[in-house]
All heavy atoms as atom14 arrays in JSON, in Angstrom:
{
  "sequence": "MDNYLVFYLLNDANGVVNIVHIMYGGRDISKQFHDIWIKKAARLISSCFSHD",
  "atom14_mask": [
    [1, 1, 1, 1, 1, 1, 1, 1, 0, 0, 0, 0, 0, 0],
    [1, 1, 1, 1, 1, 1, 1, 1, 0, 0, 0, 0, 0, 0],
    [1, 1, 1, 1, 1, 1, 1, 1, 0, 0, 0, 0, 0, 0],
    [1, 1, 1, 1, 1, 1, 1, 1, 1, 1, 1, 1, 0, 0],
    [1, 1, 1, 1, 1, 1, 1, 1, 0, 0, 0, 0, 0, 0],
    [1, 1, 1, 1, 1, 1, 1, 0, 0, 0, 0, 0, 0, 0],
    [1, 1, 1, 1, 1, 1, 1, 1, 1, 1, 1, 0, 0, 0],
    [1, 1, 1, 1, 1, 1, 1, 1, 1, 1, 1, 1, 0, 0],
    [1, 1, 1, 1, 1, 1, 1, 1, 0, 0, 0, 0, 0, 0],
    [1, 1, 1, 1, 1, 1, 1, 1, 0, 0, 0, 0, 0, 0],
    [1, 1, 1, 1, 1, 1, 1, 1, 0, 0, 0, 0, 0, 0],
    [1, 1, 1, 1, 1, 1, 1, 1, 0, 0, 0, 0, 0, 0],
    [1, 1, 1, 1, 1, 0, 0, 0, 0, 0, 0, 0, 0, 0],
    [1, 1, 1, 1, 1, 1, 1, 1, 0, 0, 0, 0, 0, 0],
    [1, 1, 1, 1, 0, 0, 0, 0, 0, 0, 0, 0, 0, 0],
    [1, 1, 1, 1, 1, 1, 1, 0, 0, 0, 0, 0, 0, 0],
    [1, 1, 1, 1, 1, 1, 1, 0, 0, 0, 0, 0, 0, 0],
    [1, 1, 1, 1, 1, 1, 1, 1, 0, 0, 0, 0, 0, 0],
    [1, 1, 1, 1, 1, 1, 1, 1, 0, 0, 0, 0, 0, 0],
    [1, 1, 1, 1, 1, 1, 1, 0, 0, 0, 0, 0, 0, 0],
    [1, 1, 1, 1, 1, 1, 1, 1, 1, 1, 0, 0, 0, 0],
    [1, 1, 1, 1, 1, 1, 1, 1, 0, 0, 0, 0, 0, 0],
    [1, 1, 1, 1, 1, 1, 1, 1, 0, 0, 0, 0, 0, 0],
    [1, 1, 1, 1, 1, 1, 1, 1, 1, 1, 1, 1, 0, 0],
    [1, 1, 1, 1, 0, 0, 0, 0, 0, 0, 0, 0, 0, 0],
    [1, 1, 1, 1, 0, 0, 0, 0, 0, 0, 0, 0, 0, 0],
    [1, 1, 1, 1, 1, 1, 1, 1, 1, 1, 1, 0, 0, 0],
    [1, 1, 1, 1, 1, 1, 1, 1, 0, 0, 0, 0, 0, 0],
    [1, 1, 1, 1, 1, 1, 1, 1, 0, 0, 0, 0, 0, 0],
    [1, 1, 1, 1, 1, 1, 0, 0, 0, 0, 0, 0, 0, 0],
    [1, 1, 1, 1, 1, 1, 1, 1, 1, 0, 0, 0, 0, 0],
    [1, 1, 1, 1, 1, 1, 1, 1, 1, 0, 0, 0, 0, 0],
    [1, 1, 1, 1, 1, 1, 1, 1, 1, 1, 1, 0, 0, 0],
    [1, 1, 1, 1, 1, 1, 1, 1, 1, 1, 0, 0, 0, 0],
    [1, 1, 1, 1, 1, 1, 1, 1, 0, 0, 0, 0, 0, 0],
    [1, 1, 1, 1, 1, 1, 1, 1, 0, 0, 0, 0, 0, 0],
    [1, 1, 1, 1, 1, 1, 1, 1, 1, 1, 1, 1, 1, 1],
    [1, 1, 1, 1, 1, 1, 1, 1, 0, 0, 0, 0, 0, 0],
    [1, 1, 1, 1, 1, 1, 1, 1, 1, 0, 0, 0, 0, 0],
    [1, 1, 1, 1, 1, 1, 1, 1, 1, 0, 0, 0, 0, 0],
    [1, 1, 1, 1, 1, 0, 0, 0, 0, 0, 0, 0, 0, 0],
    [1, 1, 1, 1, 1, 0, 0, 0, 0, 0, 0, 0, 0, 0],
    [1, 1, 1, 1, 1, 1, 1, 1, 1, 1, 1, 0, 0, 0],
    [1, 1, 1, 1, 1, 1, 1, 1, 0, 0, 0, 0, 0, 0],
    [1, 1, 1, 1, 1, 1, 1, 1, 0, 0, 0, 0, 0, 0],
    [1, 1, 1, 1, 1, 1, 0, 0, 0, 0, 0, 0, 0, 0],
    [1, 1, 1, 1, 1, 1, 0, 0, 0, 0, 0, 0, 0, 0],
    [1, 1, 1, 1, 1, 1, 0, 0, 0, 0, 0, 0, 0, 0],
    [1, 1, 1, 1, 1, 1, 1, 1, 1, 1, 1, 0, 0, 0],
    [1, 1, 1, 1, 1, 1, 0, 0, 0, 0, 0, 0, 0, 0],
    [1, 1, 1, 1, 1, 1, 1, 1, 1, 1, 0, 0, 0, 0],
    [1, 1, 1, 1, 1, 1, 1, 1, 0, 0, 0, 0, 0, 0]
  ],
  "atom14_positions": [
    [[-129.97, 113.78, -99.04], [-131.32, 113.96, -99.58], [-131.7, 112.67, -100.3], [-131.05, 112.31, -101.27], [-131.36, 115.14, -100.54], [-131.04, 116.47, -99.9], [-131.07, 117.84, -101.07], [-132.81, 117.98, -101.34], [0.0, 0.0, 0.0], [0.0, 0.0, 0.0], [0.0, 0.0, 0.0], [0.0, 0.0, 0.0], [0.0, 0.0, 0.0], [0.0, 0.0, 0.0]],
    [[-132.73, 112.02, -99.88], [-133.17, 110.79, -100.52], [-133.82, 111.09, -101.87], [-134.69, 111.94, -101.98], [-134.17, 110.06, -99.64], [-133.52, 109.5, -98.39], [-132.29, 109.36, -98.38], [-134.25, 109.22, -97.43], [0.0, 0.0, 0.0], [0.0, 0.0, 0.0], [0.0, 0.0, 0.0], [0.0, 0.0, 0.0], [0.0, 0.0, 0.0], [0.0, 0.0, 0.0]],
    [[-133.37, 110.36, -102.9], [-133.95, 110.43, -104.24], [-133.83, 111.79, -104.92], [-134.62, 112.12, -105.8], [-135.4, 109.99, -104.24], [-135.53, 108.54, -103.87], [-134.7, 107.71, -104.24], [-136.55, 108.21, -103.12], [0.0, 0.0, 0.0], [0.0, 0.0, 0.0], [0.0, 0.0, 0.0], [0.0, 0.0, 0.0], [0.0, 0.0, 0.0], [0.0, 0.0, 0.0]],
    [[-132.88, 112.6, -104.55], [-132.65, 113.88, -105.21], [-131.17, 114.01, -105.55], [-130.31, 113.5, -104.85], [-133.07, 115.06, -104.32], [-134.56, 115.16, -104.16], [-135.2, 114.51, -103.13], [-135.31, 115.9, -105.05], [-136.58, 114.59, -102.98], [-136.69, 115.99, -104.92], [-137.32, 115.33, -103.89], [-138.67, 115.41, -103.75], [0.0, 0.0, 0.0], [0.0, 0.0, 0.0]],
    [[-130.91, 114.7, -106.65], [-129.54, 115.05, -107.03], [-129.39, 116.55, -106.88], [-130.27, 117.31, -107.31], [-129.27, 114.65, -108.48], [-129.33, 113.17, -108.79], [-129.2, 112.95, -110.3], [-128.22, 112.43, -108.07], [0.0, 0.0, 0.0], [0.0, 0.0, 0.0], [0.0, 0.0, 0.0], [0.0, 0.0, 0.0], [0.0, 0.0, 0.0], [0.0, 0.0, 0.0]],
    [[-128.3, 116.97, -106.28], [-128.05, 118.39, -106.09], [-126.76, 118.74, -106.82], [-125.72, 118.13, -106.58], [-127.92, 118.74, -104.58], [-127.62, 120.21, -104.4], [-129.18, 118.34, -103.84], [0.0, 0.0, 0.0], [0.0, 0.0, 0.0], [0.0, 0.0, 0.0], [0.0, 0.0, 0.0], [0.0, 0.0, 0.0], [0.0, 0.0, 0.0], [0.0, 0.0, 0.0]],
    [[-126.84, 119.7, -107.73], [-125.68, 120.18, -108.46], [-125.26, 121.51, -107.85], [-126.11, 122.38, -107.62], [-126.01, 120.35, -109.94], [-126.32, 119.05, -110.62], [-127.61, 118.57, -110.64], [-125.31, 118.32, -111.2], [-127.91, 117.35, -111.25], [-125.59, 117.1, -111.81], [-126.89, 116.62, -111.84], [0.0, 0.0, 0.0], [0.0, 0.0, 0.0], [0.0, 0.0, 0.0]],
    [[-123.98, 121.64, -107.59], [-123.51, 122.85, -106.92], [-122.14, 123.24, -107.45], [-121.41, 122.44, -108.02], [-123.47, 122.64, -105.41], [-122.58, 121.5, -104.98], [-121.23, 121.72, -104.69], [-123.08, 120.2, -104.87], [-120.41, 120.67, -104.31], [-122.27, 119.16, -104.48], [-120.94, 119.4, -104.21], [-120.12, 118.36, -103.83], [0.0, 0.0, 0.0], [0.0, 0.0, 0.0]],
    [[-121.81, 124.51, -107.24], [-120.5, 125.05, -107.57], [-119.86, 125.55, -106.29], [-120.51, 126.22, -105.49], [-120.62, 126.21, -108.57], [-121.2, 125.87, -109.93], [-121.48, 127.14, -110.72], [-120.27, 124.96, -110.69], [0.0, 0.0, 0.0], [0.0, 0.0, 0.0], [0.0, 0.0, 0.0], [0.0, 0.0, 0.0], [0.0, 0.0, 0.0], [0.0, 0.0, 0.0]],
    [[-118.6, 125.21, -106.1], [-117.86, 125.68, -104.94], [-117.05, 126.91, -105.32], [-116.37, 126.92, -106.34], [-116.91, 124.59, -104.43], [-117.53, 123.29, -103.99], [-116.45, 122.3, -103.63], [-118.46, 123.52, -102.82], [0.0, 0.0, 0.0], [0.0, 0.0, 0.0], [0.0, 0.0, 0.0], [0.0, 0.0, 0.0], [0.0, 0.0, 0.0], [0.0, 0.0, 0.0]],
    [[-117.12, 127.92, -104.49], [-116.3, 129.11, -104.68], [-115.31, 129.13, -103.52], [-115.61, 129.62, -102.43], [-117.18, 130.36, -104.71], [-116.39, 131.59, -105.04], [-115.2, 131.68, -104.77], [-117.05, 132.56, -105.64], [0.0, 0.0, 0.0], [0.0, 0.0, 0.0], [0.0, 0.0, 0.0], [0.0, 0.0, 0.0], [0.0, 0.0, 0.0], [0.0, 0.0, 0.0]],
    [[-114.12, 128.58, -103.75], [-113.12, 128.48, -102.7], [-112.63, 129.84, -102.21], [-112.23, 129.97, -101.06], [-111.92, 127.66, -103.19], [-112.26, 126.19, -103.36], [-113.14, 125.71, -102.63], [-111.63, 125.54, -104.21], [0.0, 0.0, 0.0], [0.0, 0.0, 0.0], [0.0, 0.0, 0.0], [0.0, 0.0, 0.0], [0.0, 0.0, 0.0], [0.0, 0.0, 0.0]],
    [[-112.68, 130.83, -103.07], [-112.17, 132.15, -102.7], [-112.92, 132.75, -101.51], [-112.32, 133.4, -100.66], [-112.23, 133.09, -103.89], [0.0, 0.0, 0.0], [0.0, 0.0, 0.0], [0.0, 0.0, 0.0], [0.0, 0.0, 0.0], [0.0, 0.0, 0.0], [0.0, 0.0, 0.0], [0.0, 0.0, 0.0], [0.0, 0.0, 0.0], [0.0, 0.0, 0.0]],
    [[-114.24, 132.53, -101.48], [-115.01, 133.12, -100.38], [-115.77, 132.08, -99.55], [-116.57, 132.44, -98.69], [-115.96, 134.2, -100.9], [-116.97, 133.67, -101.88], [-117.14, 132.47, -102.03], [-117.65, 134.57, -102.56], [0.0, 0.0, 0.0], [0.0, 0.0, 0.0], [0.0, 0.0, 0.0], [0.0, 0.0, 0.0], [0.0, 0.0, 0.0], [0.0, 0.0, 0.0]],
    [[-115.53, 130.79, -99.8], [-116.14, 129.74, -99.01], [-117.64, 129.58, -99.21], [-118.34, 129.14, -98.31], [0.0, 0.0, 0.0], [0.0, 0.0, 0.0], [0.0, 0.0, 0.0], [0.0, 0.0, 0.0], [0.0, 0.0, 0.0], [0.0, 0.0, 0.0], [0.0, 0.0, 0.0], [0.0, 0.0, 0.0], [0.0, 0.0, 0.0], [0.0, 0.0, 0.0]],
    [[-118.13, 129.91, -100.41], [-119.56, 129.84, -100.7], [-119.85, 128.63, -101.58], [-119.1, 128.33, -102.5], [-120.02, 131.14, -101.4], [-121.45, 131.02, -101.9], [-119.89, 132.32, -100.47], [0.0, 0.0, 0.0], [0.0, 0.0, 0.0], [0.0, 0.0, 0.0], [0.0, 0.0, 0.0], [0.0, 0.0, 0.0], [0.0, 0.0, 0.0], [0.0, 0.0, 0.0]],
    [[-120.96, 127.96, -101.28], [-121.46, 126.88, -102.12], [-122.71, 127.41, -102.81], [-123.66, 127.83, -102.16], [-121.82, 125.63, -101.29], [-122.43, 124.56, -102.17], [-120.59, 125.11, -100.56], [0.0, 0.0, 0.0], [0.0, 0.0, 0.0], [0.0, 0.0, 0.0], [0.0, 0.0, 0.0], [0.0, 0.0, 0.0], [0.0, 0.0, 0.0], [0.0, 0.0, 0.0]],
    [[-122.7, 127.42, -104.15], [-123.85, 127.87, -104.93], [-124.62, 126.64, -105.43], [-124.09, 125.85, -106.2], [-123.41, 128.7, -106.14], [-122.74, 129.98, -105.73], [-123.37, 130.83, -105.13], [-121.47, 130.11, -106.04], [0.0, 0.0, 0.0], [0.0, 0.0, 0.0], [0.0, 0.0, 0.0], [0.0, 0.0, 0.0], [0.0, 0.0, 0.0], [0.0, 0.0, 0.0]],
    [[-125.87, 126.49, -104.98], [-126.73, 125.42, -105.47], [-127.27, 125.89, -106.82], [-127.92, 126.93, -106.91], [-127.91, 125.15, -104.52], [-127.42, 124.85, -103.1], [-128.8, 124.04, -105.07], [-126.64, 123.57, -102.94], [0.0, 0.0, 0.0], [0.0, 0.0, 0.0], [0.0, 0.0, 0.0], [0.0, 0.0, 0.0], [0.0, 0.0, 0.0], [0.0, 0.0, 0.0]],
    [[-126.99, 125.11, -107.87], [-127.43, 125.53, -109.2], [-128.62, 124.74, -109.72], [-129.34, 125.22, -110.58], [-126.28, 125.5, -110.22], [-125.23, 126.54, -109.89], [-125.64, 124.13, -110.32], [0.0, 0.0, 0.0], [0.0, 0.0, 0.0], [0.0, 0.0, 0.0], [0.0, 0.0, 0.0], [0.0, 0.0, 0.0], [0.0, 0.0, 0.0], [0.0, 0.0, 0.0]],
    [[-128.83, 123.54, -109.19], [-129.99, 122.77, -109.64], [-130.24, 121.6, -108.69], [-129.29, 120.99, -108.21], [-129.77, 122.25, -111.06], [-131.03, 121.87, -111.74], [-131.86, 122.78, -112.35], [-131.63, 120.67, -111.89], [-132.9, 122.16, -112.85], [-132.79, 120.87, -112.58], [0.0, 0.0, 0.0], [0.0, 0.0, 0.0], [0.0, 0.0, 0.0], [0.0, 0.0, 0.0]],
    [[-131.51, 121.32, -108.47], [-131.92, 120.14, -107.71], [-132.91, 119.39, -108.58], [-133.85, 119.98, -109.12], [-132.59, 120.53, -106.37], [-131.62, 121.32, -105.5], [-133.1, 119.28, -105.64], [-132.24, 121.92, -104.26], [0.0, 0.0, 0.0], [0.0, 0.0, 0.0], [0.0, 0.0, 0.0], [0.0, 0.0, 0.0], [0.0, 0.0, 0.0], [0.0, 0.0, 0.0]],
    [[-132.68, 118.09, -108.75], [-133.62, 117.29, -109.54], [-133.97, 116.01, -108.81], [-133.18, 115.49, -108.04], [-133.1, 117.02, -110.95], [-131.96, 116.04, -111.05], [-131.58, 115.55, -112.75], [-130.87, 117.01, -113.42], [0.0, 0.0, 0.0], [0.0, 0.0, 0.0], [0.0, 0.0, 0.0], [0.0, 0.0, 0.0], [0.0, 0.0, 0.0], [0.0, 0.0, 0.0]],
    [[-135.16, 115.54, -109.09], [-135.65, 114.3, -108.49], [-134.91, 113.12, -109.1], [-134.8, 113.0, -110.32], [-137.15, 114.18, -108.7], [-137.73, 112.91, -108.15], [-137.68, 112.64, -106.78], [-138.33, 111.97, -108.98], [-138.2, 111.48, -106.26], [-138.87, 110.8, -108.46], [-138.8, 110.56, -107.1], [-139.32, 109.41, -106.57], [0.0, 0.0, 0.0], [0.0, 0.0, 0.0]],
    [[-134.38, 112.23, -108.29], [-133.58, 111.12, -108.75], [-134.35, 109.87, -109.11], [-133.77, 108.9, -109.57], [0.0, 0.0, 0.0], [0.0, 0.0, 0.0], [0.0, 0.0, 0.0], [0.0, 0.0, 0.0], [0.0, 0.0, 0.0], [0.0, 0.0, 0.0], [0.0, 0.0, 0.0], [0.0, 0.0, 0.0], [0.0, 0.0, 0.0], [0.0, 0.0, 0.0]],
    [[-135.66, 109.86, -108.93], [-136.45, 108.68, -109.22], [-136.88, 108.56, -110.67], [-137.57, 107.64, -111.03], [0.0, 0.0, 0.0], [0.0, 0.0, 0.0], [0.0, 0.0, 0.0], [0.0, 0.0, 0.0], [0.0, 0.0, 0.0], [0.0, 0.0, 0.0], [0.0, 0.0, 0.0], [0.0, 0.0, 0.0], [0.0, 0.0, 0.0], [0.0, 0.0, 0.0]],
    [[-136.48, 109.52, -111.5], [-136.85, 109.51, -112.91], [-135.65, 109.16, -113.76], [-134.6, 108.81, -113.25], [-137.41, 110.88, -113.29], [-138.69, 111.21, -112.52], [-139.2, 112.59, -112.78], [-139.31, 112.88, -114.21], [-139.42, 114.1, -114.7], [-139.44, 115.12, -113.89], [-139.52, 114.29, -115.99], [0.0, 0.0, 0.0], [0.0, 0.0, 0.0], [0.0, 0.0, 0.0]],
    [[-135.81, 109.24, -115.06], [-134.73, 108.95, -116.0], [-133.68, 110.07, -115.91], [-133.84, 111.14, -116.48], [-135.29, 108.85, -117.42], [-134.24, 108.5, -118.45], [-133.04, 108.48, -118.12], [-134.63, 108.25, -119.6], [0.0, 0.0, 0.0], [0.0, 0.0, 0.0], [0.0, 0.0, 0.0], [0.0, 0.0, 0.0], [0.0, 0.0, 0.0], [0.0, 0.0, 0.0]],
    [[-132.62, 109.81, -115.16], [-131.61, 110.83, -114.88], [-130.93, 111.31, -116.16], [-130.69, 112.5, -116.34], [-130.55, 110.3, -113.89], [-131.23, 109.91, -112.58], [-129.45, 111.32, -113.64], [-131.99, 111.0, -111.9], [0.0, 0.0, 0.0], [0.0, 0.0, 0.0], [0.0, 0.0, 0.0], [0.0, 0.0, 0.0], [0.0, 0.0, 0.0], [0.0, 0.0, 0.0]],
    [[-130.65, 110.4, -117.1], [-130.0, 110.8, -118.35], [-130.83, 111.82, -119.1], [-130.32, 112.83, -119.57], [-129.79, 109.6, -119.27], [-128.85, 108.75, -118.78], [0.0, 0.0, 0.0], [0.0, 0.0, 0.0], [0.0, 0.0, 0.0], [0.0, 0.0, 0.0], [0.0, 0.0, 0.0], [0.0, 0.0, 0.0], [0.0, 0.0, 0.0], [0.0, 0.0, 0.0]],
    [[-132.12, 111.56, -119.2], [-133.0, 112.49, -119.92], [-133.11, 113.81, -119.18], [-133.04, 114.87, -119.78], [-134.38, 111.87, -120.11], [-135.31, 112.78, -120.89], [-136.56, 112.07, -121.3], [-137.56, 112.94, -122.0], [-137.19, 114.19, -122.52], [0.0, 0.0, 0.0], [0.0, 0.0, 0.0], [0.0, 0.0, 0.0], [0.0, 0.0, 0.0], [0.0, 0.0, 0.0]],
    [[-133.28, 113.75, -117.87], [-133.35, 114.99, -117.1], [-132.07, 115.79, -117.25], [-132.11, 117.0, -117.43], [-133.56, 114.69, -115.62], [-134.96, 114.38, -115.24], [-135.1, 114.34, -113.74], [-134.14, 114.49, -112.98], [-136.31, 114.16, -113.28], [0.0, 0.0, 0.0], [0.0, 0.0, 0.0], [0.0, 0.0, 0.0], [0.0, 0.0, 0.0], [0.0, 0.0, 0.0]],
    [[-130.94, 115.11, -117.14], [-129.66, 115.79, -117.22], [-129.52, 116.49, -118.57], [-129.13, 117.65, -118.64], [-128.52, 114.78, -117.03], [-127.19, 115.42, -116.85], [-126.84, 116.01, -115.65], [-126.27, 115.44, -117.89], [-125.61, 116.61, -115.48], [-125.04, 116.04, -117.73], [-124.72, 116.62, -116.52], [0.0, 0.0, 0.0], [0.0, 0.0, 0.0], [0.0, 0.0, 0.0]],
    [[-129.87, 115.8, -119.62], [-129.77, 116.39, -120.96], [-130.76, 117.54, -121.13], [-130.4, 118.63, -121.55], [-130.0, 115.34, -122.03], [-129.89, 115.89, -123.41], [-130.97, 116.36, -124.1], [-128.81, 116.07, -124.21], [-130.58, 116.81, -125.27], [-129.27, 116.64, -125.36], [0.0, 0.0, 0.0], [0.0, 0.0, 0.0], [0.0, 0.0, 0.0], [0.0, 0.0, 0.0]],
    [[-132.02, 117.29, -120.8], [-133.07, 118.27, -121.03], [-132.93, 119.52, -120.18], [-133.23, 120.62, -120.62], [-134.45, 117.66, -120.75], [-134.83, 116.62, -121.77], [-134.13, 116.49, -122.8], [-135.83, 115.91, -121.54], [0.0, 0.0, 0.0], [0.0, 0.0, 0.0], [0.0, 0.0, 0.0], [0.0, 0.0, 0.0], [0.0, 0.0, 0.0], [0.0, 0.0, 0.0]],
    [[-132.47, 119.37, -118.97], [-132.41, 120.51, -118.05], [-131.01, 121.08, -117.94], [-130.78, 122.25, -118.2], [-132.94, 120.11, -116.66], [-134.41, 119.72, -116.76], [-132.75, 121.23, -115.66], [-134.96, 119.05, -115.52], [0.0, 0.0, 0.0], [0.0, 0.0, 0.0], [0.0, 0.0, 0.0], [0.0, 0.0, 0.0], [0.0, 0.0, 0.0], [0.0, 0.0, 0.0]],
    [[-130.07, 120.26, -117.52], [-128.74, 120.75, -117.15], [-127.93, 121.21, -118.35], [-127.39, 122.32, -118.35], [-128.0, 119.68, -116.37], [-126.65, 120.1, -115.94], [-125.48, 119.63, -116.42], [-126.31, 121.08, -114.98], [-124.43, 120.24, -115.8], [-124.92, 121.14, -114.92], [-127.06, 121.92, -114.16], [-124.26, 122.02, -114.07], [-126.39, 122.78, -113.31], [-125.01, 122.81, -113.28]],
    [[-127.81, 120.41, -119.37], [-126.96, 120.73, -120.52], [-127.41, 122.03, -121.18], [-126.59, 122.88, -121.49], [-126.95, 119.57, -121.55], [-126.38, 118.3, -120.94], [-126.2, 119.96, -122.81], [-124.95, 118.38, -120.48], [0.0, 0.0, 0.0], [0.0, 0.0, 0.0], [0.0, 0.0, 0.0], [0.0, 0.0, 0.0], [0.0, 0.0, 0.0], [0.0, 0.0, 0.0]],
    [[-128.71, 122.19, -121.35], [-129.24, 123.38, -122.02], [-129.04, 124.65, -121.19], [-128.94, 125.73, -121.72], [-130.72, 123.2, -122.33], [-130.99, 122.14, -123.36], [-132.48, 121.94, -123.56], [-132.76, 120.82, -124.53], [-134.21, 120.58, -124.66], [0.0, 0.0, 0.0], [0.0, 0.0, 0.0], [0.0, 0.0, 0.0], [0.0, 0.0, 0.0], [0.0, 0.0, 0.0]],
    [[-128.99, 124.52, -119.87], [-128.91, 125.7, -119.0], [-127.53, 125.91, -118.38], [-127.31, 126.93, -117.73], [-129.93, 125.57, -117.88], [-131.36, 125.57, -118.36], [-132.31, 125.45, -117.21], [-133.74, 125.45, -117.68], [-134.68, 125.36, -116.55], [0.0, 0.0, 0.0], [0.0, 0.0, 0.0], [0.0, 0.0, 0.0], [0.0, 0.0, 0.0], [0.0, 0.0, 0.0]],
    [[-126.62, 125.0, -118.55], [-125.34, 125.04, -117.83], [-124.57, 126.33, -118.05], [-124.13, 126.96, -117.09], [-124.48, 123.84, -118.2], [0.0, 0.0, 0.0], [0.0, 0.0, 0.0], [0.0, 0.0, 0.0], [0.0, 0.0, 0.0], [0.0, 0.0, 0.0], [0.0, 0.0, 0.0], [0.0, 0.0, 0.0], [0.0, 0.0, 0.0], [0.0, 0.0, 0.0]],
    [[-124.4, 126.75, -119.28], [-123.62, 127.96, -119.55], [-124.25, 129.19, -118.9], [-123.57, 130.0, -118.28], [-123.47, 128.17, -121.05], [0.0, 0.0, 0.0], [0.0, 0.0, 0.0], [0.0, 0.0, 0.0], [0.0, 0.0, 0.0], [0.0, 0.0, 0.0], [0.0, 0.0, 0.0], [0.0, 0.0, 0.0], [0.0, 0.0, 0.0], [0.0, 0.0, 0.0]],
    [[-125.57, 129.29, -118.99], [-126.26, 130.45, -118.4], [-126.17, 130.42, -116.88], [-125.92, 131.44, -116.23], [-127.72, 130.46, -118.83], [-128.48, 131.68, -118.35], [-129.87, 131.76, -118.93], [-130.64, 130.55, -118.74], [-131.4, 130.3, -117.66], [-131.44, 131.17, -116.67], [-132.08, 129.18, -117.57], [0.0, 0.0, 0.0], [0.0, 0.0, 0.0], [0.0, 0.0, 0.0]],
    [[-126.36, 129.25, -116.28], [-126.28, 129.14, -114.83], [-124.89, 129.46, -114.29], [-124.74, 130.19, -113.32], [-126.68, 127.73, -114.38], [-128.16, 127.38, -114.52], [-128.35, 125.89, -114.31], [-128.98, 128.17, -113.53], [0.0, 0.0, 0.0], [0.0, 0.0, 0.0], [0.0, 0.0, 0.0], [0.0, 0.0, 0.0], [0.0, 0.0, 0.0], [0.0, 0.0, 0.0]],
    [[-123.88, 128.92, -114.93], [-122.51, 129.14, -114.48], [-122.14, 130.61, -114.63], [-121.59, 131.21, -113.7], [-121.54, 128.22, -115.22], [-121.77, 126.79, -114.78], [-120.09, 128.65, -114.99], [-121.07, 125.75, -115.62], [0.0, 0.0, 0.0], [0.0, 0.0, 0.0], [0.0, 0.0, 0.0], [0.0, 0.0, 0.0], [0.0, 0.0, 0.0], [0.0, 0.0, 0.0]],
    [[-122.47, 131.21, -115.76], [-122.11, 132.62, -115.94], [-122.86, 133.51, -114.97], [-122.31, 134.5, -114.48], [-122.34, 133.07, -117.39], [-123.7, 133.04, -117.69], [0.0, 0.0, 0.0], [0.0, 0.0, 0.0], [0.0, 0.0, 0.0], [0.0, 0.0, 0.0], [0.0, 0.0, 0.0], [0.0, 0.0, 0.0], [0.0, 0.0, 0.0], [0.0, 0.0, 0.0]],
    [[-124.11, 133.18, -114.64], [-124.84, 134.02, -113.68], [-124.3, 133.89, -112.27], [-124.35, 134.84, -111.49], [-126.34, 133.68, -113.72], [-126.57, 132.41, -113.16], [0.0, 0.0, 0.0], [0.0, 0.0, 0.0], [0.0, 0.0, 0.0], [0.0, 0.0, 0.0], [0.0, 0.0, 0.0], [0.0, 0.0, 0.0], [0.0, 0.0, 0.0], [0.0, 0.0, 0.0]],
    [[-123.74, 132.74, -111.93], [-123.14, 132.56, -110.59], [-121.9, 133.4, -110.41], [-121.56, 133.79, -109.3], [-122.8, 131.1, -110.36], [-124.24, 130.06, -110.08], [0.0, 0.0, 0.0], [0.0, 0.0, 0.0], [0.0, 0.0, 0.0], [0.0, 0.0, 0.0], [0.0, 0.0, 0.0], [0.0, 0.0, 0.0], [0.0, 0.0, 0.0], [0.0, 0.0, 0.0]],
    [[-121.2, 133.65, -111.49], [-119.92, 134.36, -111.4], [-119.95, 135.73, -112.05], [-118.91, 136.33, -112.25], [-118.82, 133.51, -112.02], [-118.57, 132.24, -111.23], [-119.06, 131.04, -111.68], [-117.89, 132.29, -110.03], [-118.86, 129.87, -110.94], [-117.69, 131.14, -109.29], [-118.16, 129.93, -109.75], [0.0, 0.0, 0.0], [0.0, 0.0, 0.0], [0.0, 0.0, 0.0]],
    [[-121.14, 136.25, -112.37], [-121.22, 137.58, -112.96], [-120.88, 138.62, -111.9], [-121.11, 138.43, -110.72], [-122.62, 137.83, -113.54], [-123.56, 137.9, -112.5], [0.0, 0.0, 0.0], [0.0, 0.0, 0.0], [0.0, 0.0, 0.0], [0.0, 0.0, 0.0], [0.0, 0.0, 0.0], [0.0, 0.0, 0.0], [0.0, 0.0, 0.0], [0.0, 0.0, 0.0]],
    [[-120.34, 139.7, -112.34], [-119.9, 140.76, -111.43], [-120.78, 142.0, -111.53], [-120.36, 143.09, -111.21], [-118.43, 141.14, -111.72], [-117.5, 139.99, -111.51], [-117.19, 139.52, -110.26], [-116.87, 139.2, -112.39], [-116.36, 138.5, -110.36], [-116.15, 138.27, -111.65], [0.0, 0.0, 0.0], [0.0, 0.0, 0.0], [0.0, 0.0, 0.0], [0.0, 0.0, 0.0]],
    [[-122.02, 141.81, -111.95], [-122.96, 142.96, -112.07], [-123.43, 143.43, -110.74], [-123.62, 142.78, -109.82], [-124.15, 142.56, -112.95], [-123.74, 142.25, -114.38], [-122.67, 142.73, -114.79], [-124.49, 141.53, -115.06], [0.0, 0.0, 0.0], [0.0, 0.0, 0.0], [0.0, 0.0, 0.0], [0.0, 0.0, 0.0], [0.0, 0.0, 0.0], [0.0, 0.0, 0.0]]
  ]
}
């Protein structure tokens, strides 16, 4: 993907790739990473692996 960053989690147990975030790479990546990813990481990860 040109000019995009894709963050994903691999689940080796069932062979699934979970896309957790896609961001445009043409901007200030440090700021985007801090503003978006860091604040949401715990919630995103827990929702990917919740057993509800």
